[in-house]
C-alpha positions in Angstrom: -12.3 -9.3 -32.7 -9.0 -11.0 -33.1 -7.7 -9.5 -29.9 -10.8 -10.6 -28.0 -10.3 -14.2 -29.3 -6.6 -14.1 -28.3 -7.5 -12.9 -24.8 -10.2 -15.6 -24.3 -7.8 -18.3 -25.5 -5.1 -17.0 -23.2 -7.5 -16.9 -20.3 -8.7 -20.4 -21.0 -5.1 -21.7 -21.3 -4.1 -19.9 -18.1 -7.1 -21.5 -16.3 -6.2 -25.0 -17.5 -2.6 -24.7 -16.6 -3.4 -23.1 -13.2 -5.9 -25.9 -12.3 -3.4 -28.6 -13.2 -0.7 -27.0 -11.0 -3.2 -27.1 -8.2 -3.3 -25.7 -4.7 0.1 -27.1 -3.7 1.9 -25.1 -6.3 -0.1 -22.0 -5.4 0.9 -22.3 -1.8 4.5 -22.9 -2.8 4.6 -19.7 -4.9 2.9 -17.8 -2.1 5.5 -18.9 0.4 8.3 -17.9 -1.9 6.8 -14.5 -2.5 6.4 -14.0 1.3 10.0 -15.0 1.9 11.2 -12.6 -0.8 9.2 -9.7 0.7 10.5 -10.4 4.2 14.1 -10.5 3.1 16.0 -7.7 4.8 17.8 -6.6 1.6 14.5 -6.3 -0.3 12.9 -4.4 2.6 15.8 -2.0 2.8 15.7 -1.5 -1.0 11.9 -0.7 -0.8 12.5 1.6 2.2 15.3 3.4 0.3 13.2 3.8 -2.8 10.3 5.2 -0.8 12.5 7.6 1.0 14.1 8.8 -2.3 10.7 9.2 -3.9 9.5 11.4 -1.1 12.7 13.5 -1.2 12.5 13.9 -5.0 8.8 14.8 -4.8 9.6 17.5 -2.2 12.3 19.0 -4.4 10.1 18.9 -7.4 7.3 20.6 -5.5 9.6 23.3 -4.4 11.0 23.9 -7.9 7.5 23.9 -9.5 5.8 26.0 -6.8 8.6 28.6 -7.1 7.8 29.0 -10.8 4.1 28.5 -10.6 3.4 30.4 -7.4 -0.2 30.5 -6.2 -1.4 28.7 -9.2 -0.3 25.3 -7.7 -3.5 23.2 -7.2 -4.3 22.7 -3.5 -4.7 18.9 -4.1 -1.0 18.7 -5.3 0.2 20.8 -2.4 -1.8 18.6 0.1 -0.4 15.4 -1.3 3.2 16.6 -1.1 2.6 17.7 2.5 1.2 14.3 3.4 4.2 12.6 1.9 6.6 14.8 3.8 4.7 14.1 7.1 4.7 10.4 6.4 8.5 10.3 5.9 9.3 12.3 9.0 10.4 9.8 11.8 7.5 7.4 11.2 7.4 3.7 10.6 6.7 2.7 7.1 4.3 0.1 5.8 6.9 -2.6 6.3 7.0 -2.1 10.0 10.5 -0.9 10.1 11.9 2.6 10.9 13.4 4.8 8.3 16.9 5.0 9.5 
């Protein structure tokens, strides 16, 4: 019960503070977030992280499938294949190429 009360109080406090800040502050935060996401350094870091994640997933799949053999669930194998295909000379979600 204590946690529910704390949650409700936090929710009410957030609502009051949010309404006082108003639409102008919301738009300002939204603009800042958009500028941050469109920053080339941030985009390159996200691209690099996605590429490294795909690479590590492929290596992990190879290592595990070598030990597990045919017992690898097809859903896991299909997901890894889709990640490999996505990373192969294709544009990512940011609209930039993986170079």
